[in-house]
PDB file of N, CA, C and O in Angstrom:
ATOM      1  N   MET A   1     117.625  47.949  16.637  1.00  0.00           N
ATOM      2  CA  MET A   1     117.683  48.593  17.934  1.00  0.00           C
ATOM      3  C   MET A   1     116.358  48.319  18.650  1.00  0.00           C
ATOM      4  O   MET A   1     115.280  48.505  18.085  1.00  0.00           O
ATOM      5  N   ASN A   2     116.463  47.878  19.891  1.00  0.00           N
ATOM      6  CA  ASN A   2     115.239  47.607  20.636  1.00  0.00           C
ATOM      7  C   ASN A   2     114.804  48.841  21.422  1.00  0.00           C
ATOM      8  O   ASN A   2     115.514  49.846  21.470  1.00  0.00           O
ATOM      9  N   ALA A   3     113.641  48.748  22.030  1.00  0.00           N
ATOM     10  CA  ALA A   3     113.061  49.901  22.727  1.00  0.00           C
ATOM     11  C   ALA A   3     113.912  50.333  23.915  1.00  0.00           C
ATOM     12  O   ALA A   3     113.997  51.525  24.209  1.00  0.00           O
ATOM     13  N   GLN A   4     114.540  49.387  24.598  1.00  0.00           N
ATOM     14  CA  GLN A   4     115.347  49.734  25.767  1.00  0.00           C
ATOM     15  C   GLN A   4     116.610  50.515  25.380  1.00  0.00           C
ATOM     16  O   GLN A   4     116.961  51.493  26.039  1.00  0.00           O
ATOM     17  N   SER A   5     117.285  50.085  24.320  1.00  0.00           N
ATOM     18  CA  SER A   5     118.475  50.824  23.901  1.00  0.00           C
ATOM     19  C   SER A   5     118.094  52.187  23.324  1.00  0.00           C
ATOM     20  O   SER A   5     118.825  53.160  23.508  1.00  0.00           O
ATOM     21  N   LEU A   6     116.964  52.265  22.632  1.00  0.00           N
ATOM     22  CA  LEU A   6     116.480  53.547  22.133  1.00  0.00           C
ATOM     23  C   LEU A   6     116.159  54.481  23.297  1.00  0.00           C
ATOM     24  O   LEU A   6     116.463  55.672  23.245  1.00  0.00           O
ATOM     25  N   SER A   7     115.553  53.942  24.333  1.00  0.00           N
ATOM     26  CA  SER A   7     115.209  54.736  25.499  1.00  0.00           C
ATOM     27  C   SER A   7     116.466  55.306  26.165  1.00  0.00           C
ATOM     28  O   SER A   7     116.479  56.476  26.546  1.00  0.00           O
ATOM     29  N   GLY A   8     117.502  54.512  26.307  1.00  0.00           N
ATOM     30  CA  GLY A   8     118.749  54.987  26.900  1.00  0.00           C
ATOM     31  C   GLY A   8     119.413  56.053  26.063  1.00  0.00           C
ATOM     32  O   GLY A   8     119.934  57.034  26.595  1.00  0.00           O
ATOM     33  N   MET A   9     119.400  55.869  24.757  1.00  0.00           N
ATOM     34  CA  MET A   9     119.995  56.857  23.864  1.00  0.00           C
ATOM     35  C   MET A   9     119.223  58.173  23.921  1.00  0.00           C
ATOM     36  O   MET A   9     119.830  59.243  23.962  1.00  0.00           O
ATOM     37  N   LEU A  10     117.916  58.104  23.923  1.00  0.00           N
ATOM     38  CA  LEU A  10     117.102  59.312  23.984  1.00  0.00           C
ATOM     39  C   LEU A  10     117.285  60.034  25.313  1.00  0.00           C
ATOM     40  O   LEU A  10     117.278  61.265  25.349  1.00  0.00           O
ATOM     41  N   ARG A  11     117.445  59.303  26.386  1.00  0.00           N
ATOM     42  CA  ARG A  11     117.654  59.924  27.701  1.00  0.00           C
ATOM     43  C   ARG A  11     118.976  60.704  27.718  1.00  0.00           C
ATOM     44  O   ARG A  11     119.033  61.812  28.250  1.00  0.00           O
ATOM     45  N   ALA A  12     120.022  60.135  27.146  1.00  0.00           N
ATOM     46  CA  ALA A  12     121.305  60.828  27.081  1.00  0.00           C
ATOM     47  C   ALA A  12     121.200  62.092  26.229  1.00  0.00           C
ATOM     48  O   ALA A  12     121.752  63.134  26.584  1.00  0.00           O
ATOM     49  N   GLN A  13     120.499  61.997  25.116  1.00  0.00           N
ATOM     50  CA  GLN A  13     120.307  63.165  24.266  1.00  0.00           C
ATOM     51  C   GLN A  13     119.475  64.227  24.974  1.00  0.00           C
ATOM     52  O   GLN A  13     119.725  65.424  24.826  1.00  0.00           O
ATOM     53  N   GLU A  14     118.492  63.788  25.736  1.00  0.00           N
ATOM     54  CA  GLU A  14     117.642  64.708  26.490  1.00  0.00           C
ATOM     55  C   GLU A  14     118.480  65.539  27.456  1.00  0.00           C
ATOM     56  O   GLU A  14     118.309  66.755  27.541  1.00  0.00           O
ATOM     57  N   LEU A  15     119.377  64.893  28.179  1.00  0.00           N
ATOM     58  CA  LEU A  15     120.213  65.616  29.135  1.00  0.00           C
ATOM     59  C   LEU A  15     121.162  66.590  28.443  1.00  0.00           C
ATOM     60  O   LEU A  15     121.393  67.693  28.938  1.00  0.00           O
ATOM     61  N   LEU A  16     121.703  66.189  27.313  1.00  0.00           N
ATOM     62  CA  LEU A  16     122.584  67.069  26.550  1.00  0.00           C
ATOM     63  C   LEU A  16     121.818  68.286  26.029  1.00  0.00           C
ATOM     64  O   LEU A  16     122.291  69.417  26.147  1.00  0.00           O
ATOM     65  N   LEU A  17     120.644  68.057  25.459  1.00  0.00           N
ATOM     66  CA  LEU A  17     119.836  69.162  24.950  1.00  0.00           C
ATOM     67  C   LEU A  17     119.464  70.148  26.048  1.00  0.00           C
ATOM     68  O   LEU A  17     119.527  71.361  25.846  1.00  0.00           O
ATOM     69  N   LEU A  18     119.080  69.636  27.198  1.00  0.00           N
ATOM     70  CA  LEU A  18     118.699  70.522  28.290  1.00  0.00           C
ATOM     71  C   LEU A  18     119.865  71.386  28.743  1.00  0.00           C
ATOM     72  O   LEU A  18     119.682  72.564  29.047  1.00  0.00           O
ATOM     73  N   SER A  19     121.042  70.820  28.789  1.00  0.00           N
ATOM     74  CA  SER A  19     122.192  71.621  29.202  1.00  0.00           C
ATOM     75  C   SER A  19     122.491  72.720  28.186  1.00  0.00           C
ATOM     76  O   SER A  19     122.915  73.809  28.571  1.00  0.00           O
ATOM     77  N   MET A  20     122.281  72.458  26.909  1.00  0.00           N
ATOM     78  CA  MET A  20     122.506  73.483  25.888  1.00  0.00           C
ATOM     79  C   MET A  20     121.386  74.528  25.896  1.00  0.00           C
ATOM     80  O   MET A  20     121.643  75.715  25.695  1.00  0.00           O
ATOM     81  N   ILE A  21     120.158  74.092  26.126  1.00  0.00           N
ATOM     82  CA  ILE A  21     119.015  75.000  26.099  1.00  0.00           C
ATOM     83  C   ILE A  21     119.055  75.978  27.271  1.00  0.00           C
ATOM     84  O   ILE A  21     118.596  77.113  27.144  1.00  0.00           O
ATOM     85  N   ARG A  22     119.594  75.555  28.393  1.00  0.00           N
ATOM     86  CA  ARG A  22     119.680  76.445  29.562  1.00  0.00           C
ATOM     87  C   ARG A  22     120.466  77.716  29.251  1.00  0.00           C
ATOM     88  O   ARG A  22     120.244  78.750  29.881  1.00  0.00           O
ATOM     89  N   ALA A  23     121.375  77.649  28.296  1.00  0.00           N
ATOM     90  CA  ALA A  23     122.207  78.808  27.959  1.00  0.00           C
ATOM     91  C   ALA A  23     121.487  79.802  27.042  1.00  0.00           C
ATOM     92  O   ALA A  23     121.990  80.902  26.814  1.00  0.00           O
ATOM     93  N   LEU A  24     120.335  79.435  26.522  1.00  0.00           N
ATOM     94  CA  LEU A  24     119.605  80.306  25.601  1.00  0.00           C
ATOM     95  C   LEU A  24     118.808  81.373  26.360  1.00  0.00           C
ATOM     96  O   LEU A  24     118.467  81.184  27.527  1.00  0.00           O
ATOM     97  N   PRO A  25     118.515  82.487  25.695  1.00  0.00           N
ATOM     98  CA  PRO A  25     117.650  83.509  26.311  1.00  0.00           C
ATOM     99  C   PRO A  25     116.223  82.961  26.513  1.00  0.00           C
ATOM    100  O   PRO A  25     115.800  82.064  25.784  1.00  0.00           O
ATOM    101  N   PRO A  26     115.492  83.492  27.487  1.00  0.00           N
ATOM    102  CA  PRO A  26     114.141  82.983  27.792  1.00  0.00           C
ATOM    103  C   PRO A  26     113.187  82.979  26.594  1.00  0.00           C
ATOM    104  O   PRO A  26     112.425  82.026  26.428  1.00  0.00           O
ATOM    105  N   ASP A  27     113.209  84.008  25.766  1.00  0.00           N
ATOM    106  CA  ASP A  27     112.310  84.041  24.601  1.00  0.00           C
ATOM    107  C   ASP A  27     112.620  82.910  23.631  1.00  0.00           C
ATOM    108  O   ASP A  27     111.711  82.297  23.070  1.00  0.00           O
ATOM    109  N   THR A  28     113.878  82.642  23.439  1.00  0.00           N
ATOM    110  CA  THR A  28     114.287  81.557  22.540  1.00  0.00           C
ATOM    111  C   THR A  28     113.879  80.208  23.117  1.00  0.00           C
ATOM    112  O   THR A  28     113.421  79.331  22.384  1.00  0.00           O
ATOM    113  N   ARG A  29     114.041  80.038  24.424  1.00  0.00           N
ATOM    114  CA  ARG A  29     113.619  78.782  25.061  1.00  0.00           C
ATOM    115  C   ARG A  29     112.125  78.569  24.892  1.00  0.00           C
ATOM    116  O   ARG A  29     111.681  77.454  24.618  1.00  0.00           O
ATOM    117  N   ARG A  30     111.345  79.636  25.054  1.00  0.00           N
ATOM    118  CA  ARG A  30     109.889  79.539  24.905  1.00  0.00           C
ATOM    119  C   ARG A  30     109.515  79.148  23.478  1.00  0.00           C
ATOM    120  O   ARG A  30     108.662  78.286  23.270  1.00  0.00           O
ATOM    121  N   ALA A  31     110.148  79.778  22.505  1.00  0.00           N
ATOM    122  CA  ALA A  31     109.883  79.462  21.097  1.00  0.00           C
ATOM    123  C   ALA A  31     110.272  78.017  20.781  1.00  0.00           C
ATOM    124  O   ALA A  31     109.578  77.326  20.035  1.00  0.00           O
ATOM    125  N   LEU A  32     111.369  77.580  21.348  1.00  0.00           N
ATOM    126  CA  LEU A  32     111.813  76.208  21.145  1.00  0.00           C
ATOM    127  C   LEU A  32     110.811  75.219  21.740  1.00  0.00           C
ATOM    128  O   LEU A  32     110.526  74.181  21.143  1.00  0.00           O
ATOM    129  N   GLY A  33     110.282  75.545  22.915  1.00  0.00           N
ATOM    130  CA  GLY A  33     109.263  74.692  23.530  1.00  0.00           C
ATOM    131  C   GLY A  33     108.016  74.589  22.676  1.00  0.00           C
ATOM    132  O   GLY A  33     107.439  73.509  22.551  1.00  0.00           O
ATOM    133  N   ASP A  34     107.590  75.702  22.083  1.00  0.00           N
ATOM    134  CA  ASP A  34     106.416  75.687  21.204  1.00  0.00           C
ATOM    135  C   ASP A  34     106.656  74.829  19.964  1.00  0.00           C
ATOM    136  O   ASP A  34     105.794  74.050  19.559  1.00  0.00           O
ATOM    137  N   ALA A  35     107.826  74.982  19.374  1.00  0.00           N
ATOM    138  CA  ALA A  35     108.159  74.191  18.186  1.00  0.00           C
ATOM    139  C   ALA A  35     108.243  72.705  18.534  1.00  0.00           C
ATOM    140  O   ALA A  35     107.823  71.854  17.750  1.00  0.00           O
ATOM    141  N   PHE A  36     108.781  72.403  19.699  1.00  0.00           N
ATOM    142  CA  PHE A  36     108.900  71.006  20.119  1.00  0.00           C
ATOM    143  C   PHE A  36     107.523  70.397  20.363  1.00  0.00           C
ATOM    144  O   PHE A  36     107.300  69.231  20.037  1.00  0.00           O
ATOM    145  N   ALA A  37     106.597  71.167  20.930  1.00  0.00           N
ATOM    146  CA  ALA A  37     105.230  70.684  21.152  1.00  0.00           C
ATOM    147  C   ALA A  37     104.559  70.339  19.826  1.00  0.00           C
ATOM    148  O   ALA A  37     103.820  69.358  19.737  1.00  0.00           O
ATOM    149  N   GLN A  38     104.812  71.139  18.803  1.00  0.00           N
ATOM    150  CA  GLN A  38     104.264  70.843  17.474  1.00  0.00           C
ATOM    151  C   GLN A  38     104.851  69.551  16.917  1.00  0.00           C
ATOM    152  O   GLN A  38     104.141  68.772  16.282  1.00  0.00           O
ATOM    153  N   GLN A  39     106.136  69.318  17.150  1.00  0.00           N
ATOM    154  CA  GLN A  39     106.773  68.095  16.665  1.00  0.00           C
ATOM    155  C   GLN A  39     106.206  66.858  17.369  1.00  0.00           C
ATOM    156  O   GLN A  39     106.039  65.810  16.746  1.00  0.00           O
ATOM    157  N   ILE A  40     105.914  66.982  18.659  1.00  0.00           N
ATOM    158  CA  ILE A  40     105.323  65.863  19.386  1.00  0.00           C
ATOM    159  C   ILE A  40     103.937  65.554  18.841  1.00  0.00           C
ATOM    160  O   ILE A  40     103.589  64.388  18.650  1.00  0.00           O
ATOM    161  N   ALA A  41     103.151  66.584  18.592  1.00  0.00           N
ATOM    162  CA  ALA A  41     101.818  66.375  18.024  1.00  0.00           C
ATOM    163  C   ALA A  41     101.913  65.667  16.671  1.00  0.00           C
ATOM    164  O   ALA A  41     101.099  64.797  16.362  1.00  0.00           O
ATOM    165  N   PHE A  42     102.906  66.042  15.870  1.00  0.00           N
ATOM    166  CA  PHE A  42     103.106  65.391  14.580  1.00  0.00           C
ATOM    167  C   PHE A  42     103.504  63.926  14.773  1.00  0.00           C
ATOM    168  O   PHE A  42     103.016  63.052  14.056  1.00  0.00           O
ATOM    169  N   ALA A  43     104.383  63.655  15.732  1.00  0.00           N
ATOM    170  CA  ALA A  43     104.829  62.273  15.977  1.00  0.00           C
ATOM    171  C   ALA A  43     103.699  61.391  16.475  1.00  0.00           C
ATOM    172  O   ALA A  43     103.695  60.183  16.237  1.00  0.00           O
ATOM    173  N   GLU A  44     102.741  61.993  17.167  1.00  0.00           N
ATOM    174  CA  GLU A  44     101.616  61.221  17.694  1.00  0.00           C
ATOM    175  C   GLU A  44     100.543  60.947  16.656  1.00  0.00           C
ATOM    176  O   GLU A  44      99.631  60.159  16.906  1.00  0.00           O
ATOM    177  N   SER A  45     100.633  61.574  15.513  1.00  0.00           N
ATOM    178  CA  SER A  45      99.604  61.369  14.499  1.00  0.00           C
ATOM    179  C   SER A  45      99.648  59.931  13.990  1.00  0.00           C
ATOM    180  O   SER A  45     100.711  59.315  13.902  1.00  0.00           O
ATOM    181  N   GLU A  46      98.501  59.429  13.667  1.00  0.00           N
ATOM    182  CA  GLU A  46      98.347  58.019  13.319  1.00  0.00           C
ATOM    183  C   GLU A  46      99.003  57.633  11.989  1.00  0.00           C
ATOM    184  O   GLU A  46      99.348  56.466  11.797  1.00  0.00           O
ATOM    185  N   HIS A  47      99.178  58.567  11.085  1.00  0.00           N
ATOM    186  CA  HIS A  47      99.718  58.192   9.778  1.00  0.00           C
ATOM    187  C   HIS A  47     101.178  57.737   9.863  1.00  0.00           C
ATOM    188  O   HIS A  47     101.704  57.185   8.896  1.00  0.00           O
ATOM    189  N   LEU A  48     101.827  57.955  10.982  1.00  0.00           N
ATOM    190  CA  LEU A  48     103.213  57.505  11.150  1.00  0.00           C
ATOM    191  C   LEU A  48     103.309  56.157  11.850  1.00  0.00           C
ATOM    192  O   LEU A  48     104.409  55.651  12.070  1.00  0.00           O
ATOM    193  N   ASP A  49     102.190  55.583  12.195  1.00  0.00           N
ATOM    194  CA  ASP A  49     102.174  54.356  12.979  1.00  0.00           C
ATOM    195  C   ASP A  49     102.523  53.146  12.121  1.00  0.00           C
ATOM    196  O   ASP A  49     101.725  52.715  11.289  1.00  0.00           O
ATOM    197  N   ALA A  50     103.723  52.598  12.330  1.00  0.00           N
ATOM    198  CA  ALA A  50     104.138  51.372  11.647  1.00  0.00           C
ATOM    199  C   ALA A  50     103.864  50.203  12.586  1.00  0.00           C
ATOM    200  O   ALA A  50     104.231  50.272  13.759  1.00  0.00           O
ATOM    201  N   PRO A  51     103.235  49.140  12.113  1.00  0.00           N
ATOM    202  CA  PRO A  51     102.810  48.054  12.993  1.00  0.00           C
ATOM    203  C   PRO A  51     103.945  47.397  13.790  1.00  0.00           C
ATOM    204  O   PRO A  51     103.742  47.043  14.951  1.00  0.00           O
ATOM    205  N   GLY A  52     105.117  47.227  13.204  1.00  0.00           N
ATOM    206  CA  GLY A  52     106.208  46.527  13.884  1.00  0.00           C
ATOM    207  C   GLY A  52     107.050  47.406  14.781  1.00  0.00           C
ATOM    208  O   GLY A  52     107.930  46.892  15.472  1.00  0.00           O
ATOM    209  N   GLU A  53     106.823  48.697  14.802  1.00  0.00           N
ATOM    210  CA  GLU A  53     107.678  49.609  15.553  1.00  0.00           C
ATOM    211  C   GLU A  53     106.920  50.377  16.623  1.00  0.00           C
ATOM    212  O   GLU A  53     107.328  51.475  17.003  1.00  0.00           O
ATOM    213  N   ARG A  54     105.850  49.830  17.098  1.00  0.00           N
ATOM    214  CA  ARG A  54     105.001  50.519  18.075  1.00  0.00           C
ATOM    215  C   ARG A  54     105.758  50.818  19.374  1.00  0.00           C
ATOM    216  O   ARG A  54     105.626  51.913  19.919  1.00  0.00           O
ATOM    217  N   ASP A  55     106.550  49.859  19.880  1.00  0.00           N
ATOM    218  CA  ASP A  55     107.278  50.063  21.135  1.00  0.00           C
ATOM    219  C   ASP A  55     108.285  51.201  21.017  1.00  0.00           C
ATOM    220  O   ASP A  55     108.410  52.023  21.925  1.00  0.00           O
ATOM    221  N   MET A  56     108.999  51.247  19.903  1.00  0.00           N
ATOM    222  CA  MET A  56     109.987  52.300  19.720  1.00  0.00           C
ATOM    223  C   MET A  56     109.315  53.665  19.572  1.00  0.00           C
ATOM    224  O   MET A  56     109.801  54.666  20.097  1.00  0.00           O
ATOM    225  N   ARG A  57     108.210  53.693  18.862  1.00  0.00           N
ATOM    226  CA  ARG A  57     107.472  54.949  18.692  1.00  0.00           C
ATOM    227  C   ARG A  57     106.978  55.452  20.043  1.00  0.00           C
ATOM    228  O   ARG A  57     107.084  56.641  20.344  1.00  0.00           O
ATOM    229  N   ASP A  58     106.439  54.551  20.853  1.00  0.00           N
ATOM    230  CA  ASP A  58     105.951  54.928  22.177  1.00  0.00           C
ATOM    231  C   ASP A  58     107.084  55.410  23.079  1.00  0.00           C
ATOM    232  O   ASP A  58     106.906  56.353  23.850  1.00  0.00           O
ATOM    233  N   ALA A  59     108.248  54.767  22.986  1.00  0.00           N
ATOM    234  CA  ALA A  59     109.408  55.183  23.783  1.00  0.00           C
ATOM    235  C   ALA A  59     109.859  56.579  23.369  1.00  0.00           C
ATOM    236  O   ALA A  59     110.180  57.412  24.217  1.00  0.00           O
ATOM    237  N   PHE A  60     109.881  56.830  22.066  1.00  0.00           N
ATOM    238  CA  PHE A  60     110.278  58.150  21.584  1.00  0.00           C
ATOM    239  C   PHE A  60     109.311  59.224  22.065  1.00  0.00           C
ATOM    240  O   PHE A  60     109.737  60.278  22.536  1.00  0.00           O
ATOM    241  N   ILE A  61     108.025  58.966  21.950  1.00  0.00           N
ATOM    242  CA  ILE A  61     107.021  59.955  22.351  1.00  0.00           C
ATOM    243  C   ILE A  61     107.088  60.204  23.856  1.00  0.00           C
ATOM    244  O   ILE A  61     106.938  61.344  24.295  1.00  0.00           O
ATOM    245  N   ALA A  62     107.310  59.161  24.651  1.00  0.00           N
ATOM    246  CA  ALA A  62     107.425  59.345  26.102  1.00  0.00           C
ATOM    247  C   ALA A  62     108.613  60.239  26.440  1.00  0.00           C
ATOM    248  O   ALA A  62     108.494  61.129  27.282  1.00  0.00           O
ATOM    249  N   HIS A  63     109.750  60.014  25.799  1.00  0.00           N
ATOM    250  CA  HIS A  63     110.916  60.852  26.061  1.00  0.00           C
ATOM    251  C   HIS A  63     110.720  62.270  25.526  1.00  0.00           C
ATOM    252  O   HIS A  63     111.182  63.234  26.136  1.00  0.00           O
ATOM    253  N   ALA A  64     110.053  62.396  24.415  1.00  0.00           N
ATOM    254  CA  ALA A  64     109.798  63.729  23.862  1.00  0.00           C
ATOM    255  C   ALA A  64     108.879  64.522  24.785  1.00  0.00           C
ATOM    256  O   ALA A  64     109.087  65.718  24.990  1.00  0.00           O
ATOM    257  N   ARG A  65     107.875  63.868  25.336  1.00  0.00           N
ATOM    258  CA  ARG A  65     106.990  64.554  26.293  1.00  0.00           C
ATOM    259  C   ARG A  65     107.762  64.971  27.540  1.00  0.00           C
ATOM    260  O   ARG A  65     107.569  66.071  28.058  1.00  0.00           O
ATOM    261  N   ASN A  66     108.630  64.091  28.015  1.00  0.00           N
ATOM    262  CA  ASN A  66     109.443  64.412  29.186  1.00  0.00           C
ATOM    263  C   ASN A  66     110.333  65.618  28.912  1.00  0.00           C
ATOM    264  O   ASN A  66     110.467  66.500  29.760  1.00  0.00           O
ATOM    265  N   LEU A  67     110.935  65.657  27.740  1.00  0.00           N
ATOM    266  CA  LEU A  67     111.770  66.791  27.373  1.00  0.00           C
ATOM    267  C   LEU A  67     110.929  68.067  27.281  1.00  0.00           C
ATOM    268  O   LEU A  67     111.375  69.130  27.712  1.00  0.00           O
ATOM    269  N   LEU A  68     109.741  67.974  26.732  1.00  0.00           N
ATOM    270  CA  LEU A  68     108.866  69.149  26.630  1.00  0.00           C
ATOM    271  C   LEU A  68     108.513  69.689  28.014  1.00  0.00           C
ATOM    272  O   LEU A  68     108.496  70.902  28.220  1.00  0.00           O
ATOM    273  N   ILE A  69     108.235  68.805  28.950  1.00  0.00           N
ATOM    274  CA  ILE A  69     107.931  69.234  30.314  1.00  0.00           C
ATOM    275  C   ILE A  69     109.128  69.979  30.900  1.00  0.00           C
ATOM    276  O   ILE A  69     108.962  71.012  31.548  1.00  0.00           O
ATOM    277  N   ARG A  70     110.310  69.466  30.675  1.00  0.00           N
ATOM    278  CA  ARG A  70     111.519  70.126  31.190  1.00  0.00           C
ATOM    279  C   ARG A  70     111.752  71.463  30.482  1.00  0.00           C
ATOM    280  O   ARG A  70     112.160  72.442  31.107  1.00  0.00           O
ATOM    281  N   LEU A  71     111.492  71.494  29.191  1.00  0.00           N
ATOM    282  CA  LEU A  71     111.639  72.752  28.462  1.00  0.00           C
ATOM    283  C   LEU A  71     110.684  73.823  28.991  1.00  0.00           C
ATOM    284  O   LEU A  71     111.051  74.989  29.132  1.00  0.00           O
ATOM    285  N   GLU A  72     109.467  73.405  29.276  1.00  0.00           N
ATOM    286  CA  GLU A  72     108.474  74.364  29.768  1.00  0.00           C
ATOM    287  C   GLU A  72     108.847  74.895  31.137  1.00  0.00           C
ATOM    288  O   GLU A  72     108.528  76.040  31.456  1.00  0.00           O
ATOM    289  N   THR A  73     109.515  74.092  31.959  1.00  0.00           N
ATOM    290  CA  THR A  73     109.940  74.590  33.266  1.00  0.00           C
ATOM    291  C   THR A  73     111.102  75.570  33.152  1.00  0.00           C
ATOM    292  O   THR A  73     111.300  76.398  34.041  1.00  0.00           O
ATOM    293  N   LEU A  74     111.869  75.487  32.073  1.00  0.00           N
ATOM    294  CA  LEU A  74     112.975  76.411  31.868  1.00  0.00           C
ATOM    295  C   LEU A  74     112.508  77.751  31.323  1.00  0.00           C
ATOM    296  O   LEU A  74     113.206  78.754  31.469  1.00  0.00           O
ATOM    297  N   SER A  75     111.338  77.782  30.697  1.00  0.00           N
ATOM    298  CA  SER A  75     110.856  79.011  30.042  1.00  0.00           C
ATOM    299  C   SER A  75     110.406  80.050  31.035  1.00  0.00           C
ATOM    300  O   SER A  75     109.975  81.135  30.643  1.00  0.00           O
TER     301      SER A  75
END
C-alpha cells in the first residue's frame, strides 16, 4: 500500500469516527481526545521509525493530528 492509498483510507475512517464521536457525551469526547493525543505522541516516537516506511508513517501522523484537532473542537 502506498502513501496515497493509505491517506485516502485514513480520511474515510476519520470521517466515520467523527460521525460516531459526535453522538457521545461531552465528557467522553474529552477523554477520547486525551487518549488520542497520547497515541499520537507514541506514534511520533523515534523507536517506531522504520526506514522504508517513512512516507506512510508521516501520512498516518498527519491524519491523526487532523483527527485530534477535530476531536478537540467537538469537546
